[in-house]
Structure formats: C-alpha cells, structure tokens
C-alpha positions as CSV (number, residue, x, y, z in Angstrom):
1,X,10.4,18.1,-29.9
2,X,8.6,15.4,-31.5
3,X,5.9,15.2,-33.8
4,X,4.3,12.1,-33.6
5,X,1.7,10.4,-31.8
6,X,3.8,7.3,-29.9
7,X,3.4,3.8,-29.3
8,X,3.4,3.9,-25.4
9,X,3.3,0.6,-23.9
10,X,2.4,0.9,-19.7
11,X,3.5,-2.1,-17.6
12,X,0.9,-3.0,-14.4
13,X,-2.3,-1.9,-14.3
14,X,-2.5,-0.9,-10.7
15,X,-3.3,3.0,-10.0
16,X,0.0,4.3,-11.7
17,X,-0.3,2.4,-14.5
18,X,-3.9,3.4,-15.1
19,X,-3.4,7.4,-13.9
20,X,-0.6,7.6,-16.3
21,X,-2.9,5.5,-19.5
22,X,-5.9,8.1,-18.5
23,X,-3.7,11.1,-18.6
24,X,-2.0,10.1,-21.5
25,X,-5.3,9.0,-23.5
26,X,-6.6,12.6,-22.5
27,X,-3.4,14.3,-23.4
28,X,-4.4,13.0,-27.2
29,X,-1.9,10.0,-26.9
30,X,-3.4,7.2,-28.9
31,X,-1.7,4.5,-29.2
32,X,-1.7,3.5,-25.2
33,X,-1.5,-0.1,-24.3
34,X,-1.2,-1.9,-20.8
35,X,-0.1,-4.7,-19.8
36,X,-1.3,-6.8,-16.5
37,X,0.3,-10.1,-15.2
38,X,-3.2,-10.4,-12.9
39,X,-6.3,-11.2,-14.3
40,X,-7.9,-7.8,-13.0
41,X,-7.7,-4.3,-13.0
42,X,-6.1,-2.5,-9.8
43,X,-2.9,-3.9,-8.6
44,X,-2.7,-3.4,-4.9
45,X,-5.9,-2.2,-4.8
46,X,-8.2,-5.4,-4.3
47,X,-11.7,-4.7,-3.2
48,X,-13.8,-8.0,-2.8
49,X,-17.6,-8.6,-1.7
50,X,-17.2,-10.3,2.2
51,X,-20.3,-10.6,3.5
52,X,-22.7,-8.1,2.6
53,X,-20.5,-5.2,2.5
54,X,-17.2,-4.9,0.1
55,X,-13.6,-5.4,1.8
56,X,-10.3,-4.1,0.7
57,X,-7.7,-7.0,0.3
58,X,-5.1,-4.2,-0.5
59,X,-4.6,-0.8,0.1
60,X,-7.4,0.2,2.9
61,X,-7.8,3.9,4.3
62,X,-7.4,7.2,2.4
63,X,-4.6,9.0,4.4
64,X,-5.5,12.4,5.0
65,X,-6.9,15.4,2.9
66,X,-5.0,18.1,2.2
67,X,-2.7,18.0,-0.9
68,X,-3.9,14.1,-1.3
69,X,-4.9,13.7,-5.0
70,X,-7.2,10.7,-3.8
71,X,-9.0,12.8,-1.6
72,X,-9.1,15.5,-3.9
73,X,-10.8,13.2,-6.7
74,X,-13.5,11.8,-4.2
75,X,-14.5,14.5,-1.3
76,X,-17.2,15.9,-2.8
77,X,-18.7,12.8,-4.0
78,X,-20.0,11.3,-0.2
79,X,-17.6,8.5,-0.5
80,X,-15.7,8.4,2.3
81,X,-16.6,8.0,6.2
82,X,-14.8,9.9,8.4
83,X,-16.3,7.2,11.4
84,X,-13.6,5.2,12.0
85,X,-13.1,5.4,15.8
86,X,-10.5,3.1,17.0
87,X,-10.9,4.5,20.8
88,X,-12.3,2.1,22.7
89,X,-9.8,-0.8,21.6
90,X,-9.1,-3.1,24.4
91,X,-5.8,-4.1,25.2
92,X,-5.8,-7.8,26.3
93,X,-2.9,-10.2,27.8
94,X,-2.9,-13.7,27.4
95,X,-3.2,-14.4,30.9
96,X,-6.3,-12.5,31.6
97,X,-5.1,-9.5,32.5
98,X,-5.4,-6.2,30.5
99,X,-4.4,-2.6,30.5
100,X,-7.3,-0.4,30.8
101,X,-8.3,1.1,27.5
102,X,-7.9,4.7,28.3
103,X,-4.4,3.7,29.6
104,X,-3.7,1.7,26.8
105,X,-4.7,4.4,24.3
106,X,-3.0,7.0,25.7
107,X,0.1,5.2,25.9
108,X,-0.6,4.5,22.2
109,X,-1.1,8.3,21.3
110,X,2.0,9.0,23.2
111,X,4.1,6.4,21.1
112,X,2.8,8.0,18.2
113,X,4.1,11.5,19.1
114,X,7.8,9.9,19.9
115,X,8.3,10.0,15.6
116,X,6.9,13.8,15.4
117,X,10.3,15.2,16.6
118,X,11.6,15.6,12.8
119,X,15.1,17.1,13.8
120,X,15.8,14.4,16.4
121,X,14.9,12.0,13.6
122,X,17.1,13.7,11.1
123,X,20.0,13.6,13.7
124,X,19.4,9.7,14.3
125,X,21.8,7.2,12.6
126,X,20.4,4.1,13.5
127,X,17.3,2.2,13.0
128,X,13.9,2.9,14.0
129,X,13.9,0.1,16.6
130,X,17.0,1.7,17.9
131,X,14.7,4.5,18.2
132,X,11.3,4.0,19.3
133,X,12.0,1.0,21.5
134,X,13.9,2.7,24.2
135,X,11.2,5.9,24.2
136,X,8.6,3.9,24.3
137,X,9.9,1.8,26.9
138,X,10.5,4.6,28.9
139,X,7.4,6.3,28.1
140,X,5.4,3.0,29.4
141,X,7.1,2.4,32.4
142,X,5.3,5.8,34.0
143,X,2.2,4.1,33.8
144,X,2.4,0.2,33.6
145,X,4.2,-1.0,36.7
146,X,4.5,-5.0,36.0
147,X,7.7,-5.4,33.5
148,X,6.2,-8.3,31.8
149,X,3.5,-6.4,30.5
150,X,5.2,-3.3,29.7
151,X,7.7,-5.4,27.6
152,X,4.1,-6.8,25.9
153,X,3.1,-3.4,25.2
154,X,6.6,-2.2,23.7
155,X,6.5,-5.4,21.6
156,X,3.1,-4.8,20.2
157,X,3.7,-1.2,19.8
158,X,6.8,-2.2,17.6
159,X,5.1,-4.5,15.5
160,X,1.7,-2.7,15.0
161,X,4.5,0.6,14.0
162,X,6.0,-2.5,11.4
163,X,2.6,-2.3,9.5
164,X,2.5,1.5,9.3
165,X,5.6,1.7,7.8
166,X,5.4,-1.7,5.6
167,X,8.4,-3.2,6.8
168,X,9.1,-7.1,8.1
169,X,10.8,-5.5,11.5
170,X,11.3,-1.9,12.5
171,X,15.4,-2.7,12.5
172,X,14.9,-2.7,8.7
173,X,13.9,1.0,9.0
174,X,16.1,4.0,8.9
175,X,14.8,6.3,11.4
176,X,16.1,9.4,10.0
177,X,14.8,8.0,6.6
178,X,10.5,8.5,8.1
179,X,11.5,12.6,7.9
180,X,11.3,11.9,3.8
181,X,7.6,10.8,4.4
182,X,4.9,13.4,4.1
183,X,1.7,13.3,6.0
184,X,-1.4,14.7,4.7
185,X,-3.1,16.8,6.9
186,X,-6.9,15.8,8.0
187,X,-8.1,12.8,9.0
188,X,-5.6,10.0,8.5
189,X,-7.9,7.1,8.0
190,X,-10.9,7.8,5.8
191,X,-12.8,4.7,5.3
192,X,-15.0,4.2,2.0
193,X,-18.7,4.3,2.7
194,X,-19.2,1.5,-0.2
195,X,-17.2,-0.2,-3.0
196,X,-14.1,0.1,-1.2
197,X,-11.0,1.6,-2.5
198,X,-12.1,0.2,-6.5
199,X,-14.1,3.5,-6.4
200,X,-11.0,5.3,-7.5
201,X,-10.4,3.0,-10.3
202,X,-14.0,4.1,-11.2
203,X,-13.2,7.4,-11.2
204,X,-10.2,7.3,-13.3
205,X,-12.1,5.4,-15.7
206,X,-15.2,7.9,-16.4
207,X,-17.4,4.7,-14.9
208,X,-18.6,5.7,-11.7
209,X,-22.4,6.7,-11.2
210,X,-21.5,9.8,-10.2
211,X,-19.2,11.1,-13.3
212,X,-19.9,13.0,-16.4
213,X,-18.7,12.7,-20.1
214,X,-18.0,9.5,-21.6
215,X,-15.9,6.7,-19.6
216,X,-12.4,5.7,-20.5
217,X,-12.5,2.0,-21.9
218,X,-9.1,0.4,-21.8
219,X,-10.8,-2.9,-23.3
220,X,-9.0,-3.0,-26.8
221,X,-5.7,-1.3,-24.8
222,X,-5.7,-3.9,-21.7
223,X,-4.0,-7.4,-22.3
224,X,-4.7,-9.3,-18.7
225,X,-2.6,-12.6,-17.7
226,X,0.0,-11.3,-19.4
227,X,3.3,-11.5,-17.2
228,X,6.4,-9.7,-19.1
229,X,9.1,-11.7,-19.4
230,X,12.1,-9.2,-21.1
231,X,12.0,-5.5,-21.7
232,X,15.0,-5.3,-24.2
233,X,15.5,-1.3,-24.8
234,X,18.7,-2.1,-26.8
235,X,17.5,-0.9,-30.0
236,X,15.4,2.3,-31.3
237,X,11.8,1.0,-29.9
238,X,11.7,-1.2,-27.0
239,X,10.7,-4.7,-27.0
240,X,8.4,-6.3,-24.6
241,X,8.4,-10.1,-24.6
242,X,5.7,-12.0,-22.5
243,X,5.5,-15.4,-21.1
244,X,2.6,-16.2,-22.9
245,X,4.5,-15.5,-26.6
246,X,3.7,-12.3,-27.1
247,X,5.7,-9.6,-28.1
248,X,4.5,-5.6,-28.0
249,X,6.9,-2.7,-29.2
250,X,6.7,0.4,-28.2
251,X,8.5,3.9,-28.7
252,X,8.3,4.3,-24.7
253,X,7.5,1.7,-21.7
254,X,5.9,3.3,-18.5
255,X,7.3,0.3,-15.8
256,X,4.6,0.5,-12.6
257,X,5.6,-2.8,-11.3
258,X,6.0,-2.9,-7.6
259,X,9.7,-2.2,-6.1
260,X,9.3,-6.1,-4.6
261,X,9.1,-7.2,-8.2
262,X,12.2,-5.0,-9.1
263,X,13.8,-6.9,-6.2
264,X,13.6,-10.1,-7.6
265,X,13.3,-9.6,-11.2
266,X,15.7,-6.5,-12.0
267,X,18.8,-8.8,-13.3
268,X,16.5,-10.5,-15.8
269,X,14.0,-8.3,-16.8
270,X,15.8,-5.5,-18.7
271,X,18.0,-6.0,-21.4
272,X,20.4,-4.2,-21.4
273,X,20.7,-4.3,-17.7
274,X,19.5,-1.4,-15.6
275,X,22.4,1.2,-14.8
276,X,24.2,0.8,-11.6
277,X,22.7,3.8,-10.1
278,X,18.8,2.3,-10.7
279,X,20.2,-1.4,-9.4
280,X,21.4,0.7,-6.1
281,X,18.0,2.5,-5.4
282,X,16.2,-0.5,-6.0
283,X,18.3,-2.9,-3.4
284,X,18.9,0.0,-1.1
285,X,14.9,1.1,-0.6
286,X,13.1,-1.3,1.2
287,X,9.7,-3.1,0.7
288,X,8.1,-5.4,3.6
289,X,4.8,-7.7,3.4
290,X,1.4,-6.5,5.5
291,X,-1.9,-9.0,5.9
292,X,-5.3,-9.1,6.3
293,X,-7.2,-11.8,7.6
294,X,-11.0,-11.4,7.6
295,X,-13.7,-13.3,8.9
296,X,-17.2,-13.5,9.3
297,X,-19.3,-14.9,12.3
298,X,-22.4,-15.8,12.4
299,X,-23.2,-13.0,14.4
300,X,-21.4,-10.0,16.1
301,X,-20.0,-11.4,19.5
302,X,-18.0,-8.2,20.8
303,X,-20.0,-5.5,22.1
304,X,-21.5,-2.5,20.0
305,X,-18.7,-0.2,21.9
306,X,-15.9,-2.3,21.0
307,X,-13.4,-1.2,18.3
308,X,-11.2,-4.4,18.4
309,X,-8.6,-6.0,20.7
310,X,-4.6,-5.8,20.7
311,X,-2.9,-8.7,21.9
312,X,-0.3,-8.3,24.3
313,X,1.8,-11.7,24.6
314,X,3.5,-12.7,28.1
315,X,3.8,-16.6,27.3
316,X,6.3,-18.0,25.0
317,X,4.5,-20.0,23.0
318,X,5.9,-23.4,22.0
319,X,7.7,-24.5,19.3
320,X,6.3,-26.9,16.8
321,X,7.4,-29.6,15.0
322,X,7.1,-28.0,11.4
323,X,7.0,-24.4,11.9
324,X,10.7,-23.3,12.7
325,X,10.1,-20.6,15.8
326,X,6.8,-19.5,16.9
327,X,3.8,-20.3,15.1
328,X,2.1,-17.3,12.9
329,X,-0.6,-17.5,14.8
330,X,0.9,-16.0,17.8
331,X,2.1,-12.9,15.8
332,X,-1.2,-11.8,15.3
333,X,-1.2,-8.1,16.3
334,X,-4.8,-7.5,17.0
335,X,-8.8,-8.5,15.8
336,X,-10.0,-4.9,14.8
337,X,-13.6,-3.7,14.0
338,X,-14.6,-1.0,11.4
339,X,-17.8,0.6,10.8
340,X,-17.8,0.2,6.8
341,X,-17.9,-3.4,6.7
342,X,-20.1,-6.4,7.1
343,X,-21.2,-5.8,11.3
344,X,-20.1,-9.9,12.0
345,X,-16.7,-8.8,10.2
346,X,-13.4,-9.0,12.3
347,X,-9.6,-8.6,11.0
348,X,-6.8,-10.0,12.3
349,X,-3.3,-8.2,10.9
350,X,0.0,-9.9,10.8
351,X,3.3,-8.2,9.5
352,X,6.8,-9.6,8.7
353,X,7.8,-13.2,8.7
354,X,4.5,-14.3,10.5
355,X,2.5,-12.6,7.6
356,X,4.6,-14.8,4.9
357,X,4.1,-17.6,6.7
358,X,0.7,-17.3,7.3
359,X,0.7,-17.4,2.9
360,X,1.7,-21.0,3.0
361,X,-1.2,-22.5,5.0
362,X,-5.1,-23.0,3.9
363,X,-7.6,-20.8,4.4
364,X,-9.0,-23.5,7.0
365,X,-5.8,-23.8,8.9
366,X,-5.7,-20.1,8.6
367,X,-9.1,-20.0,10.1
368,X,-8.2,-22.4,12.8
369,X,-5.3,-20.2,13.6
370,X,-7.4,-17.0,14.0
371,X,-10.1,-19.2,16.0
372,X,-7.6,-20.8,18.3
373,X,-5.9,-17.3,19.2
374,X,-9.5,-15.6,19.4
375,X,-10.1,-18.5,22.4
376,X,-6.5,-18.1,24.4
377,X,-7.5,-14.4,24.6
378,X,-10.5,-13.8,24.9
379,X,-13.0,-17.1,25.6
380,X,-13.5,-16.0,29.0
381,X,-15.0,-13.3,28.5
382,X,-17.0,-14.0,25.3
383,X,-18.7,-16.9,23.9
384,X,-17.0,-16.5,20.4
385,X,-18.7,-18.7,17.6
386,X,-16.6,-20.5,15.2
387,X,-16.5,-18.0,12.3
388,X,-18.4,-18.8,8.6
389,X,-16.2,-17.4,6.6
390,X,-12.7,-16.0,5.7
391,X,-11.0,-13.9,3.4
392,X,-7.3,-12.7,3.7
393,X,-4.2,-11.3,1.2
394,X,-1.1,-13.1,0.1
395,X,0.9,-10.0,-0.9
396,X,4.5,-12.1,-0.5
397,X,3.8,-15.1,-2.4
398,X,2.2,-13.7,-5.5
399,X,5.1,-13.2,-7.3
400,X,2.9,-10.0,-9.3
401,X,3.9,-8.2,-5.7
402,X,6.0,-9.5,-3.7
403,X,5.3,-7.3,-1.1
404,X,2.7,-4.8,0.2
405,X,4.5,-1.2,0.1
406,X,7.5,0.5,0.4
407,X,9.9,2.0,3.2
408,X,13.2,3.8,3.1
409,X,15.3,1.4,5.1
410,X,18.7,1.7,7.2
411,X,20.2,0.4,3.5
412,X,18.6,3.2,1.6
413,X,20.8,5.7,4.0
414,X,24.2,3.5,3.6
415,X,23.7,3.2,-0.1
416,X,22.5,7.2,0.1
417,X,19.6,6.2,-2.9
418,X,16.4,7.8,-3.3
419,X,12.8,7.6,-5.1
420,X,13.9,10.1,-7.5
421,X,16.6,8.0,-8.5
422,X,14.2,5.0,-9.0
423,X,11.5,7.1,-10.9
424,X,14.5,8.9,-13.5
425,X,13.9,7.7,-16.7
426,X,16.2,5.9,-18.9
427,X,17.9,6.9,-21.8
428,X,19.4,4.4,-24.3
429,X,22.5,4.8,-26.6
430,X,20.7,6.5,-29.3
431,X,19.8,9.2,-26.4
432,X,16.1,8.8,-26.8
433,X,13.9,8.6,-23.2
434,X,13.0,4.7,-23.6
435,X,12.3,4.0,-19.9
436,X,9.9,5.6,-17.6
437,X,9.2,4.3,-14.2
438,X,5.8,5.2,-11.5
439,X,4.3,3.9,-8.3
440,X,4.6,4.3,-4.5
441,X,8.1,3.6,-4.0
442,X,8.9,6.1,-6.8
443,X,7.4,8.8,-5.1
444,X,9.7,11.0,-3.0
445,X,7.8,11.7,0.0
446,X,4.3,10.5,-0.7
447,X,5.9,6.8,-1.0
448,X,3.5,3.8,0.2
449,X,0.2,5.3,-0.4
450,X,-2.5,4.9,-3.5
451,X,-2.0,9.0,-3.5
452,X,1.8,8.9,-3.9
453,X,1.1,5.9,-6.5
454,X,-1.3,7.9,-8.5
455,X,0.8,11.3,-8.6
456,X,3.3,9.1,-10.0
457,X,1.6,8.0,-12.8
458,X,0.3,11.3,-13.4
459,X,4.3,12.3,-13.2
460,X,5.0,10.0,-15.9
461,X,2.5,11.1,-18.4
462,X,3.1,14.7,-17.8
463,X,7.1,14.0,-18.2
464,X,5.9,12.2,-21.6
465,X,3.8,14.8,-22.8
466,X,6.3,17.4,-22.8
467,X,8.5,15.6,-25.4
468,X,5.7,15.5,-27.7
469,X,4.4,19.2,-29.5
470,X,0.7,17.8,-30.3
471,X,0.1,18.0,-26.1
472,X,-2.4,20.4,-25.6
473,X,-2.2,22.5,-22.1
474,X,-4.7,20.7,-20.1
475,X,-4.2,23.5,-16.7
476,X,-7.9,22.6,-15.6
477,X,-11.0,21.8,-17.1
478,X,-14.2,23.2,-17.3
479,X,-16.2,20.2,-16.1
480,X,-13.9,20.2,-12.5
481,X,-13.6,23.6,-11.7
482,X,-13.9,22.3,-8.6
483,X,-10.5,20.8,-9.1
484,X,-8.6,23.7,-10.7
485,X,-6.0,24.4,-7.9
486,X,-5.2,21.0,-7.6
487,X,-5.2,20.1,-11.5
488,X,-2.5,23.2,-11.5
489,X,-0.2,20.8,-9.0
490,X,-0.4,17.7,-10.7
491,X,-1.4,18.6,-14.1
492,X,-2.9,15.4,-14.4
493,X,-5.4,15.9,-17.5
494,X,-9.0,16.3,-18.1
495,X,-10.3,15.4,-14.5
496,X,-14.0,13.3,-14.7
497,X,-16.1,14.3,-11.7
498,X,-18.6,16.9,-12.1
499,X,-18.3,19.1,-9.0
C-alpha cells in the first residue's frame, strides 16, 4: 500500500468529475485538480435562467427515488416536485384530426408496458425497433381504425422512445440491452422546484443554502477553458497536454469525458493508444442526440389543463433545396408544458438526425421553424402569438460532448462489450494504475442518468482510496445520519447536507 498523498488530475467538471473531486478531498487527498474544456461547471448539467424561472438545457428529471443517489442527497431539502402531469397531452395530426387524449395516453402507457417483459427482451436478438414497433402497431390497431393515423401514432411512439433511450433511432438500440438498465422505483420524472439540476452541483460543493459545514472551494483546483489534447501515460507519471499550452502532471488521472468525445478522440487523445478491449467498448456502446428548444411567449395561449401537444404526422413535407430529406422542423416530436418553468414557456423535443440538423441553424431560424409547426398543427384551435425568446441545447455540435447520453447499441451485443470494460482502470508498463474512467456511460445499470454519473465519480474515488493507507474510513458522517444507509452502499465520503 502506498503512503503519500498523490497528485490526482480529473478531466471534466461534470457531475462525475465533481463527485470524484469532492469525495477525494473529503478522504484526505490534498493534490486534486480538475481540467474542464467548457467555461462552466456541470458538463451535461446546464441550468440557465429563462423568463421568470430556470430551465435545464441538459439533464432534466430525477429518475426515481429508491437507490437513486441524487434523490438520496436532496429528498429532504424540499427541492423536488412530483407535480408533473402529462396525462392531458393532446395528440394532434397535421390534417386537423386528433386522437382523444384518454385513448392516446392509454395507448402510450400500454406501449411502455411492452418493454416490461424482461425475459422476452432478454431472448430478443434484434433491435428495439424490431421488438417494439410490430407490438405497438398490433396494440394500436385495437383502438385506432384509420391506418394512416395508426402509423402516425406508431412513428410518434418510436421517436418518443428514442428520446428515452438517448439514441438517434430505435434500430440502433439492442432490445436485449434494455435489460441492462435498472429503473429506480418511485416517481420517474421528479422536477426541481427552482434552481434546476445545478442544485446537485451546489450540494456536492457545500454551497447550497440548506447545506452545513464549510463549502468545498474548487477555485484554486479548477482550470476552465482548458481542452485536453493528449494524455501521455507511458511513464511513471501521466502528462496531460492541453491546447492552450498548459501541461499538467499526475500520478493518476480520472477521465470523465462523454462517450461521444471518447468515440471521436480515442485514437489521438491517449499515448500509448488504448488497449483493444477498451477501444471495443468505446466503439460498441452507443450515444445519440436529444435536444430541447424552450420558447417563451408573451402570454400563455394553451389551456390551463393542457400538458402539451404530441404531433402525429400524416403528410409528407416537401423537400427543400438546401436540406437533404425532410426539414428538421417536421421531425419535432411535440411541444410540452411543465409546471416548474415559467408559465409562458413551452418546450419542443427533437431526436437523432433532426436534432443534429437543428443545431446548424440560427436561433431565429429555429424559432421560425417551431412557430411554423405550431401554426400548422394548432392554428385552427388556438390564436398563437409569436414567441418572444428562445433557448436551446446543442449537444452534438459541441465537440466537448458530441451527444446527449449513452445506450446499449446493437453493436454492444455484437462486440460483447460492457460498461464494466469502459470503467476498468488502465495499468502502465510499470504495473501502476494510471488511468481511471468515470461518467454515466461507465455505469453498468444506471447509464444515461445523473445518478449513474454521480455514483461513477464516487466509485473511482473509492477505487483510488483503496490504494492509499492514509485515507480514513468514511462509512458514515455524523452530520448526516439520515444518509447512513445510502452512504454505506456507495461509500462516497462525507455528506454535507444537514438532515
């Protein structure tokens, strides 16, 4: 067992990186540095003011309660709301017809139930598209008589499910791979009352008003706007070379960049190159693009009891000269209302190629496109004013992310790879563990979630702590007795919230 306090460098200041850093500091590690390519903390957690409240450009809901580490940190702090009500979504077709709300929501719920037969999913050898679509079509045919409306509804379900999985299209997803994911029991779509998902960053840093004890200051340990160009792990220390000319040295490095970045840069980022097993995991696991477009209107024009509008597309839009295929705006899944944002804000969701294409257009062009779709579907029922403001995500074109969140692809099964392989530390020629990996894509069963990313950061901090004898045993913290059970499970370090 080594005795000294080593030099640790964490690449990425998302939730995994911050979780690792704060846990290491709590355990007595003194020399911890975070390198971040963006100009902010949070990574794919990105909360911004919009209208009278905040919105989350990135991570959105807290998914479940039981065994959810995010929920465990915040559930007694009155930060979460279970008031989301999507039971009153209107299903509107582009020819003016509609599916009654109760029928549409019933079909939507039953289509979700199709994916609950774990044994049948495990036995499936094809894609999620192969598995879900025929069953959904058969289910819908029982209540929707018009064949064109049925196909429009099935296509909507496919696109909506793509936003859940984080894939560009369902044909990319392994049906059997769905069984790798573990859903936390409890409400799957808890929202933040205020402050958005950045609350969890504040809590980890001890900066939230409801936290006690001294805050963790990362200012002297954090280098923003610093993009890593090469990680040289060939010697006794790791050399991290950055595009701005800075050079960092470390005994150990925790890499928390997204799977999208690893896919794009694994050939040039690491010296020596990653072992074949690690590369196969990077190639085999999947990541797609899901984007949101928030629009603020002069006033609320939709009914108080309306949760939003799911768009059923029957017509084939004309191809434009500057656009291969259909324009991105004709792939908007729907416009939805949330209780925890400004009451004059509505949100459009896009996935896959359409989401990527949208990122290429200016804010004004995106606003115009959304407004055209609203008019095309809803102008006969509502007098829709032009939006006053827009804010949107661009997770693919930002080369610091290259996607939204990970999934188990068809290639995951073909290559027989797993998150465990992606998470496995790398040892150099001197038999020293040099590179550690964290982030949502490295979690075996909570991938694609914030709580998965959070746990992965704690996991790597714990892995490092086990190498050094100076680290105290932090099984629980008397400042947070309410978290003792959760802390025993994740062994994360000192909790900072007063229960």
